[in-house]
N, C-alpha and C positions, 0 to 999 in steps of 0.2 A: 411640675408636674404640666400648667401648657404649654411649656417647651416641647416638652418630650411626645405633646399631641400632635403638636406641628411639624416637628422635623420628619416623623413616621411617613406622614404623603409624599412629603418632597423626598424623603429617599426610596421609598417606592418607584415616582416619577423617575427618579436620576437611576434606578435597574430598569424601568422600563427604556426609556431612550438608549442605554450602554446597551439592550438585548438587542433596540431595532437598529445599532449600528454593529454588529456582528453578520459576520458574513450568514449566505439564508443553508437552511438544515442539507446535507450531504444528499435527501430526498430531491428536494426542491433544484441543488446542481446539476444534478446526474438525469436531470429532465429528457435529456436525450440519449440516455440510456435504455436503450431494450433488454429485460428479463423481466422476472417478480423482485422485488425489494429484498426479497431474501439473498437469492442471489446474484444483484449487484453488488449487496453488501458481502459476498463472501469472498468476492473476488475481490471485491478493493482490500478484503480484510488479508488477503494472502499476497498479495501484491506486498502490500505494509510490512507484513510480517519480513517476506524475502529480502525489502531494502534494508526493515530495523536489522537483521542477520548481518546484510553487509556492513551497515555502518558500524557495526559492533565486532568487525571482525569475524563471527562464526560460519565458519564451512558447514559445519554439519549444522546450523540450523537453519540457514542455503538450504540447505540438500533437502529439509524435512521439508520443503515446499516444493521440491522438485516432484517428475510424473515418476514412476518405478525406473522407466528404463533410461534416465538420466540420469542414476541412482547408483549405477553397478559402477562394481570395481574396473579400474580402466590400466591396462599396463599395467601393475601393479600398486595401481594408486586409488582411493576410494574415493569417494567423491567428496568426501569431509577433506580431505588431504589437495583435492584439487581446485575448491571452489577454496580452500586458505589461503594455497599458492595464485591466486588470480584475486583473492579479494586482496591481498595484503598488496600486491601490483595497486590494481585500480586506486587504493588509499590512498598510496604515495605517488599517482601523477597529481601534480597539479591541477590542482581543482577536482580533484577526486573526490575529493569529501563533501564540497557543495554542490556537486552535481547530485550524489546523490539524496543529499537532504532537500533538493533544491523539486527530484524526483520523487520523493518523502509527501511532500505537501502537493505535489502535483495528481495525486493518485484522488485524494480525497473529492476532486472535482471533475476528474478523466470518466467521457463514458464509456459505460463499459457494455458491452453486444454478447447479449448472451444466444444462442442457438443449438438447443437442445444440447450435447453433450461437451460441446464447447465455447470458451466466451475465450473475448479481447479486452483487454485495459488500455486504452488510445492516451497513451503519453509523450512527452516528447523527445524521449529518447527509451532506446530500449531495456529490457530488462535483464538480458540476457546476451543480447549483442543482435538479436532474432527480431519475430514479431513475438508481442507479447498475448499469448497466447494462452487460453490455460485450458485441460480437460478434468469431466469429471470423473475425480477416480479413489478409490479409498475410499468414498462417500466423502469428499471435499473437492475443490477447485482446487489441481497441482499445475504448478507452471509447467507445460511440456516448449522442448527446442522446436 
């Protein structure tokens, strides 16, 4: 019984020391972001969902994050068909998966700038080959071209 009582405080110290070694919460890391904490979190979540869909090879999932103007059928191909092809090509490029994984990790600490109904996230690489711009549409942040 004495051993258990002396181990408990040591375990608490170990847990606290381990927690101190973890990265700061996203709110502290994104101190250079502009917007409400909720807006910033929503933009990060949308960006993460987009990259997660790409990593999974899920064109329909990627389309779910795109603004309505980008989801339409073009040249008899649906958004999901276009993105399935685009994602497959990207995943087969040398380093394509690694780049997406790095991009996904970078989202947590990237600066998010929200101005009215437009937001951007500063990532080392573009989410769609252009500015990482989101618009407030359909009651959520949607990636815009």
